C-alpha positions as a Python dict, from the first residue, in 0.01 Angstrom:
ca = {
    (1, 'M'): (0, 0, 0),
    (2, 'K'): (120, 357, -54),
    (3, 'E'): (252, 561, 224),
    (4, 'N'): (-23, 780, 416),
    (5, 'Q'): (-286, 603, 218),
    (6, 'V'): (-554, 364, 336),
    (7, 'S'): (-505, 34, 202),
    (8, 'L'): (-754, -20, -106),
    (9, 'T'): (-781, -388, -56),
    (10, 'S'): (-905, -321, 305),
    (11, 'I'): (-1188, -113, 156),
    (12, 'M'): (-1254, -369, -99),
    (13, 'T'): (-1234, -651, 141),
    (14, 'A'): (-1484, -474, 354),
    (15, 'Y'): (-1716, -419, 66),
    (16, 'I'): (-1719, -790, -26),
    (17, 'R'): (-1809, -898, 323),
    (18, 'G'): (-2088, -644, 313),
    (19, 'Y'): (-2214, -767, -29),
    (20, 'H'): (-2207, -1128, 83),
    (21, 'A'): (-2417, -1042, 418),
    (22, 'T'): (-2667, -831, 237),
    (23, 'Y'): (-2742, -1009, -87),
    (24, 'D'): (-2606, -1382, -74),
    (25, 'S'): (-2779, -1674, 61),
    (26, 'P'): (-2709, -1899, 239),
    (27, 'K'): (-2448, -1679, 412),
    (28, 'I'): (-2098, -1842, 467),
    (29, 'F'): (-1994, -1536, 690),
    (30, 'D'): (-2259, -1293, 815),
    (31, 'D'): (-2068, -959, 866),
    (32, 'T'): (-2369, -712, 894),
    (33, 'L'): (-2148, -426, 1004),
    (34, 'A'): (-1901, -415, 711),
    (35, 'Y'): (-2099, -200, 483),
    (36, 'Q'): (-2106, 70, 741),
    (37, 'L'): (-1749, 109, 765),
    (38, 'I'): (-1714, 215, 401),
    (39, 'P'): (-1801, 594, 343),
    (40, 'E'): (-2081, 626, 85),
    (41, 'E'): (-1851, 806, -178),
    (42, 'R'): (-1608, 506, -177),
    (43, 'R'): (-1887, 256, -193),
    (44, 'K'): (-2048, 442, -496),
    (45, 'L'): (-1710, 431, -682),
    (46, 'I'): (-1687, 66, -608),
    (47, 'E'): (-2055, 22, -739),
    (48, 'Q'): (-2008, 234, -1035),
    (49, 'G'): (-1718, 29, -1137),
    (50, 'L'): (-1918, -284, -1110),
    (51, 'S'): (-2190, -142, -1314),
    (52, 'S'): (-1972, -19, -1591),
    (53, 'A'): (-1849, -370, -1625),
    (54, 'L'): (-2196, -512, -1611),
    (55, 'K'): (-2312, -283, -1881),
    (56, 'Q'): (-2090, -472, -2123),
    (57, 'Q'): (-2324, -779, -2070),
    (58, 'S'): (-2690, -843, -2207),
    (59, 'S'): (-2943, -801, -1901),
    (60, 'S'): (-2978, -1164, -1899),
    (61, 'E'): (-2620, -1232, -1847),
    (62, 'Q'): (-2560, -968, -1588),
    (63, 'P'): (-2649, -1195, -1289),
    (64, 'T'): (-2394, -1455, -1403),
    (65, 'A'): (-2139, -1153, -1484),
    (66, 'L'): (-2182, -1018, -1143),
    (67, 'R'): (-2089, -1340, -977),
    (68, 'F'): (-1802, -1404, -1184),
    (69, 'F'): (-1650, -1053, -1110),
    (70, 'L'): (-1722, -1124, -730),
    (71, 'Q'): (-1550, -1462, -771),
    (72, 'S'): (-1266, -1310, -949),
    (73, 'M'): (-1231, -1043, -693),
    (74, 'G'): (-1203, -1288, -411),
    (75, 'L'): (-1534, -1297, -244),
    (76, 'P'): (-1523, -1684, -158),
    (77, 'Q'): (-1168, -1660, -45),
    (78, 'V'): (-1261, -1349, 190),
    (79, 'V'): (-1578, -1493, 336),
    (80, 'S'): (-1440, -1854, 395),
    (81, 'R'): (-1117, -1739, 560),
    (82, 'S'): (-1308, -1515, 782),
    (83, 'K'): (-1549, -1788, 879),
    (84, 'Y'): (-1279, -2053, 944),
    (85, 'T'): (-1086, -1790, 1156),
    (86, 'E'): (-1379, -1682, 1382),
    (87, 'E'): (-1507, -2057, 1418),
    (88, 'T'): (-1153, -2118, 1559),
    (89, 'V'): (-1132, -1809, 1764),
    (90, 'E'): (-1473, -1902, 1934),
    (91, 'K'): (-1367, -2243, 1992),
    (92, 'V'): (-1026, -2157, 2177),
    (93, 'V'): (-1191, -1891, 2366),
    (94, 'K'): (-1421, -2163, 2523),
    (95, 'Q'): (-1084, -2336, 2616),
    (96, 'G'): (-953, -2035, 2800),
    (97, 'L'): (-741, -1824, 2548),
    (98, 'E'): (-715, -1484, 2661),
    (99, 'Q'): (-604, -1263, 2378),
    (100, 'Y'): (-677, -1219, 1998),
    (101, 'V'): (-428, -1028, 1765),
    (102, 'I'): (-578, -959, 1428),
    (103, 'L'): (-266, -860, 1207),
    (104, 'G'): (-345, -658, 892),
    (105, 'A'): (-692, -590, 1068),
    (106, 'G'): (-810, -329, 796),
    (107, 'M'): (-1187, -266, 857),
    (108, 'D'): (-1232, -582, 1065),
    (109, 'T'): (-1553, -579, 1272),
    (110, 'F'): (-1494, -886, 1501),
    (111, 'A'): (-1485, -669, 1828),
    (112, 'F'): (-1823, -495, 1732),
    (113, 'R'): (-1995, -809, 1648),
    (114, 'H'): (-1903, -1012, 1935),
    (115, 'P'): (-1981, -802, 2270),
    (116, 'E'): (-2013, -1115, 2471),
    (117, 'L'): (-1673, -1260, 2355),
    (118, 'L'): (-1512, -926, 2450),
    (119, 'K'): (-1606, -972, 2798),
    (120, 'K'): (-1368, -1275, 2823),
    (121, 'I'): (-1078, -1165, 2594),
    (122, 'R'): (-884, -877, 2486),
    (123, 'V'): (-862, -801, 2102),
    (124, 'Y'): (-554, -617, 1948),
    (125, 'E'): (-609, -491, 1601),
    (126, 'V'): (-273, -441, 1425),
    (127, 'D'): (-241, -249, 1086),
    (128, 'H'): (-54, 28, 904),
    (129, 'P'): (-106, 377, 1049),
    (130, 'A'): (-265, 516, 746),
    (131, 'T'): (-522, 229, 720),
    (132, 'Q'): (-581, 242, 1118),
    (133, 'T'): (-638, 627, 1112),
    (134, 'F'): (-888, 599, 827),
    (135, 'K'): (-1085, 334, 1034),
    (136, 'R'): (-1068, 509, 1358),
    (137, 'N'): (-1212, 824, 1175),
    (138, 'R'): (-1469, 647, 1018),
    (139, 'L'): (-1578, 491, 1362),
    (140, 'A'): (-1594, 817, 1511),
    (141, 'E'): (-1825, 954, 1210),
    (142, 'L'): (-2059, 645, 1282),
    (143, 'G'): (-2052, 743, 1657),
    (144, 'W'): (-1933, 373, 1731),
    (145, 'E'): (-1790, 346, 2090),
    (146, 'T'): (-1453, 140, 2098),
    (147, 'P'): (-1516, -174, 2314),
    (148, 'P'): (-1302, -147, 2644),
    (149, 'N'): (-1108, -475, 2561),
    (150, 'L'): (-1031, -359, 2207),
    (151, 'Q'): (-688, -184, 2157),
    (152, 'F'): (-551, -59, 1809),
    (153, 'V'): (-174, -99, 1753),
    (154, 'P'): (-50, 115, 1456),
    (155, 'V'): (259, -74, 1297),
    (156, 'D'): (474, 37, 1012),
    (157, 'F'): (703, -274, 965),
    (158, 'S'): (940, -92, 794),
    (159, 'K'): (1019, 117, 1088),
    (160, 'E'): (958, -98, 1381),
    (161, 'S'): (898, -448, 1486),
    (162, 'L'): (587, -637, 1624),
    (163, 'A'): (760, -660, 1970),
    (164, 'E'): (837, -284, 1989),
    (165, 'A'): (473, -207, 1872),
    (166, 'F'): (319, -409, 2166),
    (167, 'N'): (534, -264, 2429),
    (168, 'E'): (312, 45, 2398),
    (169, 'V'): (-9, -140, 2477),
    (170, 'S'): (-160, -392, 2742),
    (171, 'Y'): (-61, -708, 2542),
    (172, 'D'): (42, -992, 2803),
    (173, 'P'): (331, -1181, 2627),
    (174, 'K'): (284, -1453, 2896),
    (175, 'A'): (-90, -1502, 2787),
    (176, 'T'): (-178, -1785, 2530),
    (177, 'S'): (-300, -1591, 2249),
    (178, 'I'): (-432, -1654, 1875),
    (179, 'F'): (-320, -1446, 1582),
    (180, 'S'): (-505, -1417, 1259),
    (181, 'W'): (-325, -1284, 944),
    (182, 'L'): (-564, -1277, 654),
    (183, 'G'): (-504, -1158, 302),
    (184, 'V'): (-162, -1039, 370),
    (185, 'T'): (97, -1296, 307),
    (186, 'M'): (79, -1283, -82),
    (187, 'Y'): (160, -906, -63),
    (188, 'L'): (488, -952, 107),
    (189, 'S'): (820, -1093, 12),
    (190, 'R'): (897, -1452, 130),
    (191, 'D'): (1159, -1308, 380),
    (192, 'E'): (905, -1053, 514),
    (193, 'V'): (631, -1325, 571),
    (194, 'F'): (881, -1540, 787),
    (195, 'A'): (1022, -1241, 977),
    (196, 'T'): (663, -1153, 1074),
    (197, 'L'): (590, -1505, 1183),
    (198, 'R'): (928, -1509, 1373),
    (199, 'S'): (817, -1188, 1545),
    (200, 'I'): (508, -1385, 1661),
    (201, 'T'): (713, -1625, 1842),
    (202, 'D'): (893, -1363, 2016),
    (203, 'I'): (599, -1224, 2176),
    (204, 'A'): (364, -1527, 2232),
    (205, 'P'): (402, -1828, 2467),
    (206, 'T'): (400, -2181, 2355),
    (207, 'G'): (64, -2304, 2258),
    (208, 'S'): (-19, -1980, 2089),
    (209, 'L'): (-203, -2012, 1756),
    (210, 'I'): (-163, -1850, 1417),
    (211, 'I'): (-409, -1852, 1138),
    (212, 'F'): (-302, -1736, 792),
    (213, 'D'): (-401, -1778, 414),
    (214, 'Y'): (-144, -1811, 145),
    (215, 'F'): (-122, -1855, -245),
    (216, 'E'): (-3, -2196, -360),
    (217, 'A'): (314, -2085, -569),
    (218, 'Q'): (270, -2342, -862),
    (219, 'V'): (-105, -2287, -958),
    (220, 'A'): (-96, -2073, -1271),
    (221, 'A'): (-502, -2024, -1253),
    (222, 'R'): (-608, -1755, -1508),
    (223, 'S'): (-849, -1610, -1279),
    (224, 'A'): (-537, -1547, -1040),
    (225, 'Q'): (-337, -1378, -1281),
    (226, 'K'): (-605, -1134, -1358),
    (227, 'I'): (-614, -1080, -981),
    (228, 'R'): (-249, -1022, -986),
    (229, 'D'): (-274, -762, -1289),
    (230, 'E'): (-552, -572, -1115),
    (231, 'L'): (-395, -551, -760),
    (232, 'K'): (-55, -428, -939),
    (233, 'K'): (-240, -131, -1103),
    (234, 'I'): (-330, -11, -744),
    (235, 'G'): (18, -51, -599),
    (236, 'E'): (-53, -386, -396),
    (237, 'P'): (99, -656, -619),
    (238, 'I'): (103, -1007, -538),
    (239, 'K'): (485, -1118, -457),
    (240, 'T'): (469, -1452, -271),
    (241, 'G'): (334, -1802, -288),
    (242, 'F'): (436, -2119, -84),
    (243, 'D'): (453, -2491, -157),
    (244, 'P'): (205, -2662, 69),
    (245, 'S'): (425, -2983, 50),
    (246, 'T'): (709, -2808, 243),
    (247, 'L'): (536, -2540, 454),
    (248, 'A'): (537, -2774, 757),
    (249, 'S'): (915, -2808, 750),
    (250, 'D'): (949, -2428, 672),
    (251, 'L'): (764, -2336, 982),
    (252, 'A'): (927, -2595, 1201),
    (253, 'K'): (1254, -2409, 1122),
    (254, 'I'): (1143, -2100, 1305),
    (255, 'G'): (957, -2275, 1582),
    (256, 'I'): (612, -2318, 1469),
    (257, 'R'): (436, -2652, 1418),
    (258, 'L'): (162, -2670, 1150),
    (259, 'I'): (-165, -2827, 1300),
    (260, 'E'): (-390, -2810, 1017),
    (261, 'S'): (-381, -2721, 648),
    (262, 'L'): (-696, -2672, 427),
    (263, 'R'): (-646, -2725, 68),
    (264, 'P'): (-875, -2575, -206),
    (265, 'V'): (-1076, -2915, -210),
    (266, 'D'): (-1099, -2899, 185),
    (267, 'I'): (-1221, -2539, 172),
    (268, 'Q'): (-1466, -2637, -121),
    (269, 'N'): (-1605, -2931, 85),
    (270, 'R'): (-1632, -2734, 392),
    (271, 'Y'): (-1802, -2401, 279),
    (272, 'F'): (-1925, -2422, -72),
    (273, 'N'): (-2061, -2769, -157),
    (274, 'G'): (-2425, -2757, -247),
    (275, 'R'): (-2441, -2386, -344),
    (276, 'T'): (-2631, -2301, -654),
    (277, 'D'): (-2476, -1927, -689),
    (278, 'G'): (-2149, -2048, -851),
    (279, 'Y'): (-1926, -1945, -571),
    (280, 'H'): (-1635, -2195, -522),
    (281, 'A'): (-1309, -2217, -337),
    (282, 'S'): (-1013, -2064, -502),
    (283, 'E'): (-776, -2287, -701),
    (284, 'Q'): (-469, -2156, -519),
    (285, 'V'): (-562, -2042, -190),
    (286, 'H'): (-484, -2241, 109),
    (287, 'F'): (-562, -2192, 502),
    (288, 'A'): (-316, -2283, 759),
    (289, 'L'): (-369, -2314, 1141),
    (290, 'A'): (-31, -2324, 1331),
    (291, 'M'): (111, -2341, 1678),
    (292, 'V'): (396, -2163, 1863),
    (293, 'E'): (632, -2445, 2018),
}
């Protein structure tokens, strides 16, 4: 993303979550608050872009074309990874986990949708200062009160480490935590991805969990290339993919154990089988659940 500019993918991701919650049925992930975090003028720009694309289709083809555009923009990936993450968070909170750290939080609304869980855990939203400032300003415009157990942690990783940033908040390095890191690894270099994972092991005790999604390096799906081209235009090019067959050993080298790895076929079976709207799991996106050892 560009310096001093809100991440455009964070805005688009919120739009996708909001669209799915408003128009799709059955819902995989029901984020009823996402639309509200997008200022009206930005939402209109997104919808004008969709409208322009749809005008190139005949009226009978437009519903199919809209689904195709949303599929290619990553709607299934966004809603299924969010569902997988929050299912896991809710499960481990019941087991006594105390802290939830959302890396690259963007316009995430977890803390505002789960007031009961916020009585049991502390939530830390970590993101680039520009994106976080945009979000906090929008929350103020909406009149939303920040839950007492939610803290914002602005981090520019080019200038400071995760450990340094967490020195400024109430994060407890001795408390078992869960970290989610969604829609980010593909925009970083391989070295940056592993540096961030190492930084988690520096501040989280044994037993802490990490959820992240990643692109499979060797899958050259035509739709994925289209996404790469579009993201490159807005200054957020896809840089990195990983080999699922070596991920466990790669993580083990930095003290992290891979617990669960969902392949595209697993994601399809868990979240998309039986749907009639054409949504399906991405051919090259995997989900990973890992543990700090």
